[in-house]
VODO-250081 format. One record per residue: x, y, z of N, C-alpha, C in turn; residue in three letters. Coordinates in nm, 4 decimals. Layout:
BEGIN
LUMLUM      n.c1      n.c2      n.c3     ca.c1     ca.c2     ca.c3      c.c1      c.c2      c.c3  code
LUMLUM         X         Y         Z         X         Y         Z         X         Y         Z   ALA
...
//
This chain:
BEGIN
LUMLUM      n.c1      n.c2      n.c3     ca.c1     ca.c2     ca.c3      c.c1      c.c2      c.c3  code
LUMLUM    1.3521    1.0082    0.0595    1.3793    1.0736   -0.0653    1.3656    1.2236   -0.0454   MET
LUMLUM    1.4601    1.2985   -0.0961    1.4510    1.4433   -0.0875    1.4530    1.5033   -0.2266   THR
LUMLUM    1.3980    1.6225   -0.2378    1.4008    1.6979   -0.3615    1.4678    1.8298   -0.3325   GLU
LUMLUM    1.5213    1.8923   -0.4341    1.5846    2.0211   -0.4173    1.4897    2.1310   -0.4637   SER
LUMLUM    1.4610    2.2253   -0.3766    1.3784    2.3408   -0.4084    1.4619    2.4639   -0.3795   VAL
LUMLUM    1.4967    2.5386   -0.4842    1.5823    2.6563   -0.4722    1.7121    2.6238   -0.3990   LEU
LUMLUM    1.7651    2.5059   -0.4282    1.8925    2.4658   -0.3689    1.8824    2.4084   -0.2287   GLY
LUMLUM    1.7617    2.4034   -0.1725    1.7422    2.3506   -0.0374    1.6765    2.2143   -0.0489   VAL
LUMLUM    1.7325    2.1141    0.0196    1.6740    1.9796    0.0145    1.5530    1.9727    0.1072   LYS
LUMLUM    1.4416    1.9251    0.0511    1.3176    1.9123    0.1280    1.2546    1.7786    0.0960   VAL
LUMLUM    1.1768    1.7271    0.1882    1.1006    1.6056    0.1627    0.9766    1.6431    0.0832   LYS
LUMLUM    0.9428    1.5633   -0.0198    0.8216    1.5946   -0.0962    0.6985    1.5785   -0.0079   PRO
LUMLUM    0.5995    1.6631   -0.0303    0.4752    1.6575    0.0454    0.3620    1.6267   -0.0510   ARG
LUMLUM    0.2627    1.5558   -0.0009    0.1499    1.5171   -0.0830    0.0232    1.5675   -0.0160   TYR
LUMLUM   -0.0695    1.6160   -0.0969   -0.1956    1.6650   -0.0443   -0.2792    1.5467    0.0030   MET
LUMLUM   -0.3410    1.5600    0.1184   -0.4280    1.4548    0.1714   -0.5710    1.4839    0.1306   PHE
LUMLUM   -0.6341    1.3891    0.0654   -0.7739    1.3973    0.0246   -0.8442    1.2795    0.0917   ASP
LUMLUM   -0.9408    1.3060    0.1778   -1.0056    1.1977    0.2531   -1.0738    1.0963    0.1605   SER
LUMLUM   -1.1123    1.1367    0.0396   -1.1717    1.0416   -0.0556   -1.0684    0.9411   -0.1064   ASP
LUMLUM   -0.9397    0.9740   -0.0925   -0.8333    0.8853   -0.1391   -0.7670    0.8081   -0.0253   LEU
LUMLUM   -0.8282    0.8123    0.0944   -0.7788    0.7305    0.2052   -0.8033    0.5843    0.1693   GLU
LUMLUM   -0.6987    0.5029    0.1781   -0.7100    0.3624    0.1360   -0.7184    0.2667    0.2540   MET
LUMLUM   -0.6636    0.3063    0.3694   -0.6707    0.2229    0.4905   -0.6579    0.3134    0.6106   LYS
LUMLUM   -0.7488    0.2947    0.7075   -0.7341    0.3679    0.8326   -0.6634    0.2796    0.9346   ASP
LUMLUM   -0.6362    0.3342    1.0516   -0.5592    0.2631    1.1531   -0.6291    0.1340    1.1929   ALA
LUMLUM   -0.5479    0.0335    1.2153   -0.6001   -0.0950    1.2578   -0.4989   -0.2041    1.2303   GLY
LUMLUM   -0.4910   -0.2955    1.3211   -0.3957   -0.4056    1.3117   -0.4375   -0.5040    1.2030   LEU
LUMLUM   -0.3404   -0.5511    1.1248   -0.3641   -0.6524    1.0217   -0.2818   -0.7749    1.0606   VAL
LUMLUM   -0.3493   -0.8844    1.0937   -0.2813   -1.0062    1.1357   -0.3061   -1.1232    1.0410   ALA
LUMLUM   -0.3903   -1.1024    0.9390   -0.4146   -1.2049    0.8371   -0.4431   -1.1341    0.7050   SER
LUMLUM   -0.4273   -1.2066    0.5971   -0.4450   -1.1478    0.4642   -0.5864   -1.0942    0.4469   SER
LUMLUM   -0.5967   -0.9698    0.3944   -0.7279   -0.9077    0.3772   -0.7167   -0.7805    0.2943   ALA
LUMLUM   -0.8309   -0.7416    0.2356   -0.8405   -0.6129    0.1674   -0.8442   -0.5029    0.2731   ALA
LUMLUM   -0.7875   -0.3875    0.2388   -0.7839   -0.2745    0.3321   -0.9236   -0.2166    0.3523   ALA
LUMLUM   -0.9438   -0.1601    0.4718   -1.0730   -0.1027    0.5068   -1.0575    0.0396    0.5586   GLN
LUMLUM   -1.1633    0.1179    0.5390   -1.1774    0.2510    0.5983   -1.3135    0.2534    0.6647   VAL
LUMLUM   -1.3185    0.2911    0.7907   -1.4434    0.2918    0.8680   -1.5128    0.1559    0.8635   ASP
LUMLUM   -1.4346    0.0486    0.8774   -1.4821   -0.0898    0.8831   -1.5479   -0.1402    0.7548   SER
LUMLUM   -1.5228   -0.0737    0.6428   -1.5771   -0.1179    0.5141   -1.4642   -0.1255    0.4124   ALA
LUMLUM   -1.4748   -0.2225    0.3213   -1.3742   -0.2356    0.2161   -1.3642   -0.1042    0.1396   ALA
LUMLUM   -1.2402   -0.0605    0.1129   -1.2199    0.0663    0.0435   -1.1753    0.0396   -0.0999   LYS
LUMLUM   -1.2593    0.0792   -0.1942   -1.2295    0.0673   -0.3369   -1.2431    0.2070   -0.3958   ILE
LUMLUM   -1.1412    0.2492   -0.4689   -1.1392    0.3829   -0.5273   -1.1649    0.3728   -0.6770   ILE
LUMLUM   -1.2572    0.4560   -0.7252   -1.2873    0.4655   -0.8677   -1.1898    0.5647   -0.9291   ASP
LUMLUM   -1.0997    0.5159   -1.0144   -0.9981    0.6004   -1.0764   -1.0478    0.6681   -1.2034   LEU
LUMLUM   -1.1649    0.6308   -1.2520   -1.2160    0.6875   -1.3758   -1.1664    0.6084   -1.4962   GLY
LUMLUM   -1.1890    0.6632   -1.6150   -1.1604    0.5891   -1.7378   -1.0244    0.6203   -1.7985   THR
LUMLUM   -0.9562    0.7225   -1.7525   -0.8263    0.7588   -1.8089   -0.7104    0.7003   -1.7309   GLY
LUMLUM   -0.5901    0.7376   -1.7734   -0.4700    0.6919   -1.7047   -0.4533    0.7700   -1.5738   VAL
LUMLUM   -0.4147    0.6993   -1.4688   -0.3883    0.7597   -1.3386   -0.2524    0.7122   -1.2914   VAL
LUMLUM   -0.1677    0.8068   -1.2535   -0.0395    0.7759   -1.1912   -0.0470    0.8287   -1.0495   LYS
LUMLUM   -0.0060    0.7457   -0.9544   -0.0184    0.7867   -0.8159    0.0878    0.7271   -0.7267   GLY
LUMLUM    0.0830    0.7693   -0.6020    0.1697    0.7156   -0.4986    0.0818    0.6865   -0.3774   VAL
LUMLUM    0.1025    0.5706   -0.3162    0.0344    0.5373   -0.1919    0.1343    0.5631   -0.0797   VAL
LUMLUM    0.1000    0.6562    0.0088    0.1819    0.6851    0.1256    0.1365    0.5927    0.2380   ASN
LUMLUM    0.2288    0.5098    0.2859    0.1986    0.4088    0.3867    0.2758    0.4430    0.5130   ILE
LUMLUM    0.2028    0.4736    0.6199    0.2645    0.5081    0.7477    0.2486    0.3906    0.8437   ASP
LUMLUM    0.3583    0.3185    0.8663    0.3586    0.2008    0.9529    0.3855    0.2455    1.0964   VAL
LUMLUM    0.2934    0.2140    1.1869    0.3102    0.2515    1.3275    0.3528    0.1340    1.4148   SER
LUMLUM    0.3348    0.0099    1.3669    0.3784   -0.1094    1.4407    0.3991   -0.2222    1.3408   ALA
LUMLUM    0.5049   -0.3008    1.3635    0.5301   -0.4160    1.2769    0.5961   -0.5246    1.3602   ILE
LUMLUM    0.5368   -0.6425    1.3597    0.5881   -0.7553    1.4370    0.6826   -0.8385    1.3514   GLU
LUMLUM    0.8051   -0.8597    1.4014    0.9025   -0.9447    1.3327    0.9757   -1.0342    1.4329   ILE
LUMLUM    0.9087   -1.0678    1.5422    0.9714   -1.1412    1.6530    1.0179   -1.2817    1.6157   ALA
LUMLUM    0.9482   -1.3480    1.5230    0.9834   -1.4861    1.4869    1.0810   -1.4942    1.3702   SER
LUMLUM    1.1138   -1.3797    1.3120    1.2080   -1.3719    1.1999    1.1597   -1.4443    1.0742   ASN
LUMLUM    1.0287   -1.4665    1.0612    0.9755   -1.5261    0.9386    0.8513   -1.4522    0.8873   ASP
LUMLUM    0.8235   -1.3351    0.9417    0.7041   -1.2602    0.9046    0.7266   -1.1812    0.7751   GLU
LUMLUM    0.6246   -1.1852    0.6883    0.6246   -1.1073    0.5645    0.4882   -1.0403    0.5520   VAL
LUMLUM    0.4913   -0.9114    0.5171    0.3691   -0.8341    0.4939    0.3818   -0.7700    0.3564   TYR
LUMLUM    0.3071   -0.8191    0.2591    0.3060   -0.7614    0.1249    0.1847   -0.6698    0.1140   ASP
LUMLUM    0.2105   -0.5407    0.0971    0.1034   -0.4437    0.0791    0.0935   -0.4184   -0.0718   ILE
LUMLUM   -0.0191   -0.4576   -0.1300   -0.0347   -0.4593   -0.2754   -0.1395   -0.3585   -0.3214   CYS
LUMLUM   -0.1092   -0.2882   -0.4305   -0.2090   -0.2094   -0.5018   -0.2705   -0.3033   -0.6048   VAL
LUMLUM   -0.3982   -0.3310   -0.5888   -0.4688   -0.4167   -0.6829   -0.5618   -0.3329   -0.7696   GLN
LUMLUM   -0.5741   -0.3716   -0.8956   -0.6604   -0.3043   -0.9922   -0.7641   -0.4025   -1.0443   LEU
LUMLUM   -0.8830   -0.3499   -1.0782   -0.9888   -0.4358   -1.1321   -1.0774   -0.3560   -1.2267   SER
LUMLUM   -1.1448   -0.4269   -1.3148   -1.2476   -0.3656   -1.3988   -1.3835   -0.3729   -1.3297   SER
LUMLUM   -1.3891   -0.4392   -1.2144   -1.5129   -0.4566   -1.1387   -1.5130   -0.3667   -1.0153   SER
LUMLUM   -1.6206   -0.2955   -0.9934   -1.6327   -0.2067   -0.8777   -1.6329   -0.2826   -0.7455   ALA
LUMLUM   -1.6583   -0.4130   -0.7495   -1.6614   -0.4942   -0.6282   -1.5424   -0.5900   -0.6185   THR
LUMLUM   -1.4546   -0.5883   -0.7185   -1.3427   -0.6815   -0.7280   -1.3910   -0.8264   -0.7343   PHE
LUMLUM   -1.5145   -0.8463   -0.7819   -1.5717   -0.9807   -0.7913   -1.5162   -1.0585   -0.9098   ALA
LUMLUM   -1.4602   -0.9887   -1.0075   -1.4039   -1.0578   -1.1238   -1.2555   -1.0237   -1.1345   SER
LUMLUM   -1.2019   -1.0200   -1.2519   -1.0593   -1.0043   -1.2769   -0.9966   -0.8913   -1.1967   THR
LUMLUM   -0.8840   -0.9221   -1.1324   -0.8027   -0.8179   -1.0695   -0.6565   -0.8570   -1.0837   TYR
LUMLUM   -0.5703   -0.7547   -1.0808   -0.4266   -0.7739   -1.0951   -0.3551   -0.6933   -0.9869   VAL
LUMLUM   -0.2327   -0.7338   -0.9556   -0.1491   -0.6580   -0.8629   -0.0577   -0.5683   -0.9442   THR
LUMLUM   -0.0750   -0.4374   -0.9300    0.0009   -0.3396   -1.0079    0.1318   -0.3009   -0.9401   ALA
LUMLUM    0.1357   -0.3063   -0.8065    0.2563   -0.2689   -0.7316    0.2525   -0.3376   -0.5958   ALA
LUMLUM    0.3713   -0.3625   -0.5407    0.3770   -0.4339   -0.4122    0.4921   -0.3799   -0.3284   LYS
LUMLUM    0.4647   -0.3574   -0.1999    0.5662   -0.3217   -0.1016    0.5817   -0.4404   -0.0084   LEU
LUMLUM    0.7031   -0.4938    0.0002    0.7288   -0.6100    0.0849    0.7981   -0.5641    0.2120   GLU
LUMLUM    0.7345   -0.5890    0.3265    0.7901   -0.5551    0.4572    0.8005   -0.6823    0.5401   LEU
LUMLUM    0.8866   -0.6813    0.6427    0.8973   -0.7961    0.7306    1.0363   -0.8142    0.7871   GLY
LUMLUM    1.0659   -0.9387    0.8232    1.1948   -0.9750    0.8827    1.2986   -0.9950    0.7727   ALA
LUMLUM    1.4205   -0.9489    0.7972    1.5240   -0.9573    0.6930    1.5569   -1.1010    0.6547   ASN
LUMLUM    1.5309   -1.1965    0.7412    1.5615   -1.3366    0.7112    1.4812   -1.3899    0.5935   GLU
LUMLUM    1.3661   -1.3287    0.5649    1.2816   -1.3762    0.4555    1.2609   -1.2714    0.3460   VAL
LUMLUM    1.3256   -1.1574    0.3598    1.3190   -1.0530    0.2574    1.4479   -1.0514    0.1769   LEU
LUMLUM    1.4421   -0.9920    0.0604    1.5651   -0.9665   -0.0140    1.6270   -0.8415    0.0470   GLN
LUMLUM    1.7478   -0.8521    0.0939    1.8133   -0.7415    0.1633    1.8609   -0.7873    0.2985   GLY
LUMLUM    1.9151   -0.6945    0.3750    1.9705   -0.7315    0.5052    1.9203   -0.6428    0.6187   ASP
LUMLUM    1.8015   -0.5868    0.6034    1.7446   -0.5003    0.7064    1.6030   -0.5435    0.7408   GLN
LUMLUM    1.5732   -0.5502    0.8713    1.4349   -0.5673    0.9134    1.3573   -0.4416    0.8774   ASP
LUMLUM    1.2308   -0.4566    0.8418    1.1455   -0.3403    0.8192    1.1141   -0.2765    0.9541   SER
LUMLUM    1.0963   -0.1464    0.9535    1.0693   -0.0727    1.0766    0.9461    0.0154    1.0573   THR
LUMLUM    0.9077    0.0840    1.1629    0.7996    0.1813    1.1525    0.8492    0.2998    1.0705   THR
LUMLUM    0.7561    0.3733    1.0139    0.7922    0.4896    0.9341    0.7067    0.4988    0.8092   GLY
LUMLUM    0.7441    0.5928    0.7202    0.6679    0.6142    0.5962    0.7348    0.5433    0.4800   ARG
LUMLUM    0.6515    0.4736    0.4035    0.6941    0.4067    0.2809    0.6074    0.4595    0.1670   TYR
LUMLUM    0.6633    0.4640    0.0474    0.5891    0.5101   -0.0699    0.5809    0.3971   -0.1717   LYS
LUMLUM    0.4636    0.3805   -0.2288    0.4392    0.2765   -0.3280    0.3808    0.3434   -0.4527   LEU
LUMLUM    0.4616    0.3535   -0.5584    0.4216    0.4189   -0.6821    0.3514    0.3195   -0.7745   TYR
LUMLUM    0.2508    0.3674   -0.8483    0.1753    0.2796   -0.9372    0.1077    0.3616   -1.0464   PHE
LUMLUM    0.0585    0.2931   -1.1475   -0.0379    0.3505   -1.2415   -0.1424    0.2438   -1.2704   ASP
LUMLUM   -0.2499    0.2841   -1.3363   -0.3613    0.1906   -1.3548   -0.3592    0.1195   -1.4904   ASN
LUMLUM   -0.2447    0.1210   -1.5588   -0.2295    0.0461   -1.6829   -0.1515   -0.0804   -1.6523   GLU
LUMLUM   -0.2048   -0.1930   -1.6958   -0.1396   -0.3214   -1.6722   -0.1548   -0.4051   -1.7982   TYR
LUMLUM   -0.0443   -0.4394   -1.8608   -0.0434   -0.5212   -1.9824   -0.1353   -0.4638   -2.0909   ASP
LUMLUM   -0.1296   -0.3311   -2.1063   -0.2068   -0.2658   -2.2119   -0.3522   -0.2390   -2.1797   GLY
LUMLUM   -0.3959   -0.2754   -2.0602   -0.5346   -0.2516   -2.0186   -0.5365   -0.1482   -1.9070   THR
LUMLUM   -0.6294   -0.0521   -1.9175   -0.6492    0.0465   -1.8112   -0.7607   -0.0023   -1.7196   TYR
LUMLUM   -0.7304   -0.0127   -1.5914   -0.8279   -0.0601   -1.4931   -0.8848    0.0588   -1.4172   TYR
LUMLUM   -1.0142    0.0565   -1.3958   -1.0847    0.1698   -1.3359   -1.0806    0.1699   -1.1825   ARG
LUMLUM   -1.0754    0.0532   -1.1200   -1.0912    0.0446   -0.9746   -0.9618    0.0000   -0.9075   TYR
LUMLUM   -0.9416    0.0491   -0.7864   -0.8149    0.0291   -0.7147   -0.8445    0.0034   -0.5670   CYS
LUMLUM   -0.7636   -0.0840   -0.5065   -0.7712   -0.1064   -0.3618   -0.6342   -0.1510   -0.3119   ARG
LUMLUM   -0.6177   -0.1505   -0.1808   -0.5000   -0.2095   -0.1173   -0.5377   -0.3455   -0.0626   LEU
LUMLUM   -0.4436   -0.4379   -0.0704   -0.4633   -0.5718   -0.0138   -0.3337   -0.6081    0.0574   TYR
LUMLUM   -0.3436   -0.6570    0.1805   -0.2264   -0.6982    0.2574   -0.2218   -0.8505    0.2633   THR
LUMLUM   -0.1102   -0.9066    0.2162   -0.0864   -1.0504    0.2245    0.0070   -1.0727    0.3432   VAL
LUMLUM   -0.0369   -1.1531    0.4384    0.0378   -1.1768    0.5617    0.0833   -1.3223    0.5646   VAL
LUMLUM    0.2131   -1.3429    0.5935    0.2667   -1.4794    0.6007    0.3680   -1.4882    0.7141   ALA
LUMLUM    0.3852   -1.6086    0.7654    0.4801   -1.6322    0.8736    0.4089   -1.6578    1.0054   GLY
LUMLUM    0.4864   -1.6586    1.1130    0.4330   -1.6798    1.2473    0.3879   -1.5455    1.3024   THR
LUMLUM    0.2579   -1.5210    1.2988    0.2041   -1.3886    1.3314    0.1343   -1.3924    1.4674   ILE
LUMLUM    0.1787   -1.3056    1.5578    0.1109   -1.2894    1.6860    0.0277   -1.1610    1.6841   ALA
LUMLUM    0.0917   -1.0496    1.6488    0.0200   -0.9219    1.6477    0.0037   -0.8638    1.5079   THR
LUMLUM    0.1018   -0.8752    1.4205    0.0878   -0.8291    1.2826    0.1461   -0.6917    1.2575   GLY
LUMLUM    0.0811   -0.6183    1.1690    0.1277   -0.4870    1.1260    0.0128   -0.3870    1.1387   ILE
LUMLUM    0.0451   -0.2656    1.1775   -0.0531   -0.1582    1.1866   -0.0041   -0.0450    1.0980   ASN
LUMLUM   -0.0894   -0.0006    1.0057   -0.0513    0.1100    0.9195   -0.1758    0.1836    0.8701   TYR
LUMLUM   -0.1548    0.3053    0.8268   -0.2574    0.3813    0.7558   -0.2024    0.4094    0.6172   ILE
LUMLUM   -0.2912    0.4325    0.5200   -0.2454    0.4576    0.3841   -0.3415    0.5513    0.3121   ALA
LUMLUM   -0.2847    0.6388    0.2319   -0.3660    0.7227    0.1452   -0.2940    0.7418    0.0117   HIS
LUMLUM   -0.3742    0.7610   -0.0913   -0.3203    0.7774   -0.2256   -0.3166    0.9251   -0.2601   MET
LUMLUM   -0.2134    0.9623   -0.3331   -0.2049    1.0955   -0.3926   -0.1795    1.0766   -0.5411   SER
LUMLUM   -0.2502    1.1521   -0.6234   -0.2262    1.1455   -0.7675   -0.1014    1.2254   -0.7987   LYS
LUMLUM   -0.0230    1.1750   -0.8935    0.0988    1.2445   -0.9351    0.0684    1.3343   -1.0537   LEU
//
């Protein structure tokens, strides 16, 4: 996606805030919540409305069996530990084209996942990333992710 600034097309840039890092580098081969420094990463969004974008930089993705799917989900909860109610506010589906809608295999690169913390009239305070992995997985997907507020 490009934007026009004074008639010149440029890629939008987002400020990196280490407190908003949602996942650090590491291979994901089974479904799990994202981690930073080997600990589950949950971000407190506060009590108001938050609109944001999760920048996802994929450095490796396995699609050798043509049945792999990696759903990277923004989940919201009213619980700081996600021990009770949570919902999926946004989802990025990556994988082999044979099991995705479309005709392209997912590749390495940057993907953007836009979201807000309102779901069905309720504002949720806490946010995390969760990766759902399906298919014949040997190595999986490797990515880093950070959130920027819009």
